N, C-alpha and C positions, 0 to 999 in steps of 0.2 A: 797166358799170353801165347800167341803163335810164334812160329820160328822166326818170322820176319823181324819181330821186335828185338830179339836177342842176336840177330845176325850182325857180325862185325863189318863195318864199312871197309871196302877195298881201297887201297891207295892206287889211284889211276893218274895218268898224265892230265894236267890241267886242261889242255886242249880237248882231250877226250871227254872230260867231265862237262865242259861247256857245250860241246856238240850235243851230248845227250840231254842236257838241260834245255837247250834251244829246241830240240825235237819235242820234248815233253811240253814246253810252252806252246808250241805250234799245235800239238794235238789237243791241248786244253782249249785253245781258241776255237777249234772246230767243234769240240764238245759243247762249249758255251753257246755257239751259234745254233747248234742242233737243239739244245735245250730251249733256246728262245723260240725256235720254230714250233716246238711242242707247246710252249706257253700260248702261242697264237692259236694253235689247234684247240687248246683248252677253252680259250675265249669264244671260238666258233661254237664249241659244244655248249657252253653256258648261255650263249646268246639264244640258242634254240630252246633251252630248258628254263630260261629266266633265273638261273641260279646266281647269287652274288659272287663276285670274283674272289672275295676273301673267304676262305674256309680254314679257320685257325685250328680246328681239331685235326684236319688233315696235315697242316703245317707242323703241329706238335708231334703227331705220329711220325712224320718224316724225319724231323730233327732228332727225335729220340732214337730212331732206328740208325740214323747216321752217326750219332754220338757213340752208340754201342759198337758199330762197325769200326769207327775211327779208333776207339780204345784198343781193339784187337790188333790194329796196325800201328799202335804206339802214338796216336795223335790225341792230344788233350781236348777236352770238351770245348774250351774257350776258342781254340783255333778252328774247330769244326763249325761251331755255331756262328762265329764271326764271318766265315766264308759264306755259309749258306743263308745267313740273314741278307747279305748283299745280293745273292742270286735270287732269293725269293722276292726281294723288293723290286728287282729288275723284272721278274716275271709278272708281278702285279702291275707294274707300269706298262708293260707290253699289252696286257689284257685291257687295262683301263683306256689306253690310247685307241685301241681298236674299237671298243664298245662306244667310246665317245665319237669316233669318226662315223660310226653307223647311226648314232643318234642325231648327228648334224651333217646329213649328206649334202646340204646346200652350202656349207661353209667353204670358203676359198681353200684350195688345195696347194697353193704355191709353196714351194720349199723355202724360198728366201723371204723373210719378213723383216719389216722395219720396227724396231722396238725403242720407244722413248724411255730414257732413264735419267735420273738425277746425276749430273756431273760427267757422265761418259765413261770411257775406258779407265779401269782402276777403281771406280767407285763400288761400294758394296751392292748398290742397285744393279750395276752392270754384272757383277759376279752372280747375283741371284738370278738375273735374267738369263745368263748363259746356262746356268744349271737347269732352269725351268724349261727352256725351249730346246736345250740339248742339240743345238745345230750351229756349227761354226760359220755356216754361210750367211747367217743373218747379219743385218746391218744395225748399228746402234746409234741412236740420235741422242747426243748429250744435251741436257737442258739445265739451266741455272737454278730453276725453282720447281717445286712440286706443281704449282699452277701451270707452268709452261709444259710440264710432262703431260698433264691432262689435256691442255689445249692442243698440243701436237696431235694427239689421238683424235680429239673431236674434229679438228680441221682436216683430217685425212693425211697428215704428214707422216704419221706412224700407224702401223696396224694395231699395236698393243702398247700399253704403258705399264711399267713396273715401279711401284711406289711402296715405301715402308709404311706400316700401319702401327706396329707396336714392337717393343723390345723387352726381353725378360728382365733387364736391369733397370732401364729408364722409363718403362711403361709405354702408354699410348702416345702417338704423335698427333697432338691435338689439331694441328693445322690441316693434316690430311683428312681427318674426320669432317671438318667443316667444308673442305673442298669437295669431298665426295657427295655431300648433301646437295650442293648446288650444281654438280656436274650431270651431264646427260649420259655419261658412260655407265657401264655395268661391270660388276666384278665377274670375271670368268675363270679365275684360278688363284692359287696362293702358292707361296714357296717359303719354307722356313729355312733360313740360312744361318749356320753357326758363325758368329762374329768373333774372330780371333785377332784382337787388336795387338799390333806390334809398334814399336818405336823404330822408324826407318829413316835412314840418312844416305848421303852419298858415301861411297867407299872411303875407308881410312879416316872416318870421323871419330873422334874420341868423345865418349859420353860426357866426360867432365867439361868439355868445351861448349856443349849445347846451351844456347841462351833463349831460343824461341822454338816452339812446337806448333805447327799448323794442324788444325783439326776441325772437322765438321762439328757443329754444336752437340749433336747426339753422341758422337764419338767422345767428345770431351766430357760429357755428362757421365758416360759409362766408365770413364777412367779417372774421374775427379778425386777419388779417395786413394787409389793405389799409385797412380803416376807420380804424385809429389814425393812419395817415399823413395822413388827410384832415381829421379833426376830433378835438379833445381833449374827450372826454366819457365819463361812466360808462355802461356797458351794463347795462340792467336786463332780466333774463330773464322772459318771460311765457309763458302757456300756448299762445298762438297768434298768428299775424300779425294776425288780426282784433282781438284784444285790444290789441295794440300800436297799431293804427290808432285804436281807440277812445280810448286813453289820450292819444295825440298830439292827437286832435281836441278833447278836453276841456281841454287845457292853455291857460292864459291868460297864462302868464309869459313866453312866447317863448323858453323854454330847453329844451323837450322835443321830441324827434323820434322817428321810428320807422323800422325797416327793413321795406320792403314794395315791391310792384311799382308801376309808374307807373299801371297800370290801376286797382289798388285805391285808390291815393291819390286819383285822380279821382273814384271812387265816394264817397269820404268827404269830398270838398271840400278835400283837402290839396294842398300844393304840393311838387313835387320839387326839392330843393336840389342833390342830387348823384346822378348816374346811375352805373351800373356800379361799385358799391362792393364787389362780391364779390372774393375772392382771385383767382379764375380767371374769364376771360370765358366760356368754355364751361361753363356751370353749368346742369345739367339734372337734374330730379328725376323718377324713375319712380314713378308712382302705380299701385296695384292697385285694381281694381273688384271688390267682393265681393258675393255674394248668398246667399240661403238654399238655392237649388237650382242645380245645375250646368246649363250650356248646352252642347249639342252644337255642335261646330265643323265646318262643312262641310269635306270632304276637299279641296276646291278652294281653301280659304283657308289662308294661312300661319298656322301654329299653334305655340304654345309650351305646354309642360307643366311645372308646378312640383311638386316632391316634397320630402319631408323623410325622411331616412334616418339610422339609427344602425347603424354597422357593429360587428363584433366587435373585440376588443382585440388580436387576434393581429397580428403584423407583416404588412403588405401587404394588409390587409382592404379598405382604401379603394381600393387599386390594382386589386384584383379587380373591384370594382364599376365602376370607370372603364374597365376593359378590356371589359366587357360593352357599354358604350356605343360604344366604338371598333369592336368587331367588328360591331355592328349598324349602323354608319355613321350614328350619331346625334350631331350636334354639341351641345356643351354651351356655354351662354352665361353661366352663373354657377355658382359653387361657393362657398358661404358656410358657415362653421362657427360654432356657438354651444355654450357649455358646457351640459351637462344638469344641471338642478337636482337635488341630492341624490346625484349620481354624480360625485364628484371626478375630474377629468382625462378624463372621457368627453365626446365631442362629438356634437352633432346637426348633420348636414350638410343644407343647403338647396341644391337643385340645380334649375336651369332648363335644360330640354332643348328642342331644336327638333324638334317633331313632335307629331302628334295622338295622343291616348291610344287612339283607335280604330284607328290604323294598325297593321297586323300586326307591323312591326318594333319599334314602341314597345311594343305589348302584350306581345310575347315578351320584350323586354329587361326590362320591369318584372317579369315573372314570374320571370325568371332572377335578378334582383337580390333579389327577396323571399326567395330561398333563401340568399342570402349575408348578409342583414341581420338584426339583432335587431328592428328596427322600421322600417316604411315607411308613409308617409301621402301620398296624392295630394292636393295642395293645390288643384289646378285645372288644367284644360286650356282654353285660351282663344286667341282670334284675337290675333295679335301686332301691336303698334303699329309695329314696324320696317318702314318703307317707304323703302328707300334709293333716292334719285333716280338714274335711269338716266343715265349719262354719254354725251355725244357723243364719238366717237372723236377722238383728236388728228389723225388723218388727215383727217377731215371738216372739223375746225376750220381746219387749215392750208390745206386746199383752198379753203374758203370765203373766208378772208382773202386768199389769193392772187387769187381771182376778183375780190374787191372792189377790189383794187389793180391790176387789169388785167394781171396777170402770166400768162405762158404756162407751161403744164405741160411738163415734160420727161419723157423715157422713164424708166420705173421701173428701178431697179437692184436686183439681188439681192445681199444682203450675205452674203459667204462665212461658213460656219460652221466652227468649230474642231472637230477630232476630239477624242474623249475622250482625255485625257492623264493619265497616272499619275505620281505623285511617289514618290521613295524613301521607304521605311518608317521610316527612322531618325528619332528624335525630334528636333525642331528647337527653337531658342530661342523661336520664335514658334509654339508648339504649337497653341494655340487657333485661330490664324488659318490654320493649314496644312491642306492636303488630307488629311494623315494623320488629323487630328482629325475632319474632316467632308468626305466626298468630293463630296456634292451641293452645288450652288450655293446660297448663302444668298440669300433674297429678303426685303428689308426693306419693310414696308408701313406707310403712315401716311395716314389719311384717304382710303383707296381708291387711293392711288398706290403702285405697286410698283417697287422698284429692285432689279435683279438678275434672274437667270434668263434668260428669253427676252424680257424687257421692255427697251425702249429709252426712257429717261427724259430729258426736257429740263428742266433747272433754269435759270431765266433771270430777269433783272431788272437794275437799275442797280448799279454798283459801290457806291454809297452812297445812302442815303435822305437827300434834301436838303430836301424839303418835302412837305406833304400833296398838293398838286396834282401834283407830279412822280411820287410813288410810286403815286398813283391812276391816272395816265395809263399808267404801266408795267404795273400790274396788269390794267388793261382790255385792253391789247394782248396781254399774256400769256394772258389768258383766251380772247381771240378767236382766237389762233393755235395753241392746243393745248398750251401749256406746262403741265407737271405740278406744278412747285414754283416759287414766287416767291422770289427771293433779293434781299437788300438789306443792305448793310453799315451797321450802326448804331454799331459800335465799330471804328474803322479803325486798324490798325497801319501807320504811314507811315514811310518812310525818313527824311524830314525832319520835325523837330518843329514846323515852321511850316505844314505841309500840313494840309488839312481832315481832322479825325480823327473825324468823325461826330457825329450828334445825340444819341448815347447812348440812354437809355431813352425819351426823347421820340420819337426816330426809330423805336425798336422798337414803340412804341404806334401810330405811323402805319403801319408795315409790317403790324402785326397787323390793324388796321382794314381796310386795303386787301385783305389776304388773306381776311378774313372776308367782305367785300362780294362778292368775285369767286370765293369758294369755292375758294381755292388755299391749300394748306399753305405755310408760310414757313420759310426757313432764314436764319440770320444767324450771324456769327462771335462767339465768346466768347474773351476775352483773359485774364481774371483769374479765379482760383479762387473768389473771394468773390462773383462775379457769376453763377456757373453756375446756381444754383437759381432765382434771380430771373428770369434770361433764359429758362430752361426753362419757366417758368410761362406765357410768352406764345409762344415760338417752338416750332414743331413739330419742327424739326431744328436741331442745333447744328453749327457749322463750326469746326474747328481749322485755323488758317491755317498756311501754309508756315513762317513764322517761329517758330511755337509747336509744330512737330511733335515736338520733343524737350523740351518743357516738361512734365516728368514729373508734377509736381504737378497741372497742369491736366488732363493725360490721366487721372490717377486720379480727379479730381473729376467729369469727364464720364462716367467709367466707373461712377459710383455713382448715376446718374439714369436714368430710363426714357424716354430720348429718343434717336432715331437720331443718329449722329454721323458727319459727313463729315470725314475726316482727309486733309489735303493733304500731298503729298510736299514735303519741305524743299528749299531752293534747291540744296544740295549733298549731299543724302542719297542713299544707295544704296537699291536696292529692298529689301534685307534690313533696313536700318535703318527703312524705312517700315513693314515688317511687324512689327518689334519694337515700334515705337511703337503700332501697332494692338493689339498684345498687352497693353500696359499698360491699355488701355481694357477689353478683353475679360476680363482677369484680375480686374477689379473686379466683373464680373457683367453688364455691358451688352454684349449680343451683337449690337446693332444698329449695326454699324460698316460704312461703305463708304469706299473709297479714292479719291483724286483725283490724277491725274497732271496737273501744271500747269506743266511745264517746269523744267529744271535749268540751272545756270550752267555754261557751257563757254567756250572761248576765242573762240567766235563772237559777234560784236557786231552783226550785221545785224538781229537781232531781240532783244527784251528778254531772253528765255531760249531754250533749245533744247527743243522739245517732243519728249519721248522716247516716241514711239508704240510702239516695240518693248517698252516696259514693259507694255503692255496684254496681249498674248498670253503674255508671260512670267509676269506676275502671275496670269493665269488658270490656269497650270500649278501655281503654288505655293500659291494661296489660294482659299478658297471665298467670300471677301468680294467684293461687287460693286465694279466699277471704273468710274469715269467720268473724262472728260477735260475740262480747262478750257483751250481754245485762246486765249481772250481774254487771260488773264494770261501765257500762254506766249510769245506773239509781240508783244503790245502794239500791233498794227496791225490796224485793222478790216478792211482789204482781204484779209488773210490768214486771217481767222477762219473764213469759210465753207468753203474747201477743206480746212482742217485738221479742222473739225467733221465733214465728210463722211468724211474719212480715218479719224477716230476710230471712226466707226460701222463702216467697212469692216474695221478690224482687230479688231472684236469688243467694243468698249467697251459697257458697259451703259447709257451715257448721256453727255450733255455738259452743261457749265455755260457759259452764254453771257451776256455783258453787253451790254445795249442801253440807250439813253437817248433821251428825247423830243427833246433838243437837245444832242448830244454836245459841240459847240463850247463850250457854257456849263457843262458838267459840272464839279463841284467835285473830282472824283476820276477819274483814268484815262479822260478823254474820248477820246483817240486810239484806244483799243481798243474803245470802245463802238459797236455797230452802230446805224445810224439805223433808225427804225421800218420803213420800206419794205424795207431790207436784211434786217432780222430776220424780217419776214413771209416774204420770199422764201426765206431759209434754212430756216425751219420747213417750208415747202412742199417744199423739196428733201429734207429729212431724212425726210419722211413719204411721199415719192413711191415 
């Protein structure tokens, strides 16, 4: 570390400190403005060379360089990447807006626009429109129905309309699909807006006194499971969130509330009683921006095209259409069906495809599809809102953390690769898990993390979630060292009934918050069939522990949900029994299963269990499912975890699961096997060297 990191802060007068902070903030604004000017210069350069505005390799190099520099100044990687992700996103927006203006030179250039939204001020459509157009001078026309929003634009009363099309919790908004089909408008943009539902009321209202809650039907649907647990009140459906806010504002009885965002509540002078009342934390609505005339999308800007098609009634007609997209190498991001009015059992399909309508492959694909369909309508081609943040490599993060802890790098080692191996063709009892069923390796992906294939994934965290401070410290270290998935036990199956058995759903909530804050998917163990769906609403992955490997009811339950499942090998289970347990999950329809070797019981007592590393190459012959190794639970001694983790990588495991703790001596569960922070950082550096 450099001298700045260890330099002790000086005690200065508060006024002097504030003066310097204000000056620094002013300087930062000037630097941000200059950087935006340079972003525009980049767009001018790319316009001449026809390069796409997104260069993720360049972004990755930049972020890794900044993370390294930040570490030398005492700044953690999460802080640095969070700042620069926002800066990079702004740079992309500047470049996109410029290239779009050049592609549409005849478009009106007036600064002030009229935008039609459902409900008006305070509604989520209004907030999404403000974010998309990013101009406070615009005027907003509140409409009582989706149909009136579209009609306002068609009749020239508004320049644009903003309407919701789908939500991650409640799904597609069917009325809007039907209206778009009959409308003369075209889609010219999209905005994905995070929906943070709150329970809001007039100031000084007690939650126990609330008897009625006003909500838009979609908002009510998105909160229908969680809200009744928090407050006992009747839900009254209204036409928009704006109307719900107005009704809550007018109340003088102290018994009325509304479901709305915190930002909208503040605009209406209301108070937030409860935050996060939606069923799911990750609750986002996708809004479409519609206009009377189409806009061209620069070929250098990421583009999405939406179409509506009606296929023939013969078998395989939809499959023929989908094969056209496959052969043209055009990814589809959405396929939604709606019944056709007046034609029983016939469907209209709404398709979102990734590509510009003017691109040759898209143009030809649509031409080919038109010959296969009874009806086809292009709803719009528009710049996509999807801007996935570029990730810093785990190698760079582990290197940076090791540098910050003054650790020395060792020579890199090459991991031997297994030759292709074939299995007998006879049908096995674990058919779906076998190589007979699928020869290529399965790869499980969640939130950008891939488990399987050529990826080496590290799942890490404490044995048990003990407190908010503890899990946040663990998540911070995990983020800084390049961990892919944050683990933490909330429901603990313990040998002794007197041992700490976890914080339950309170712990899951803490784990979820820590994962959200540091952008890490989370995994936790599920023990009871009745808890599976509720845990799956918060956890990104579920773990079936060794003691439950042959709990067949539980295996069937996790097989019926759409969440990756890590299945641990039982204490005295054979490899074939492990694969048959996986088959129970796969047979229910959940193909996102990966296996975990965590040690088996033998006559040896020097370690807690015997880690069977030979199981890894053997399983890779027998199954396409990813295999990870848990050395922490296998040996129960922290000094043995590092060599066994490296050995697991050497024999071809797809990853490891490691336990660490900020203070292992005070851990409530399995402290002797938990690595200390500096030991864990060193191990991560070794694994990625």
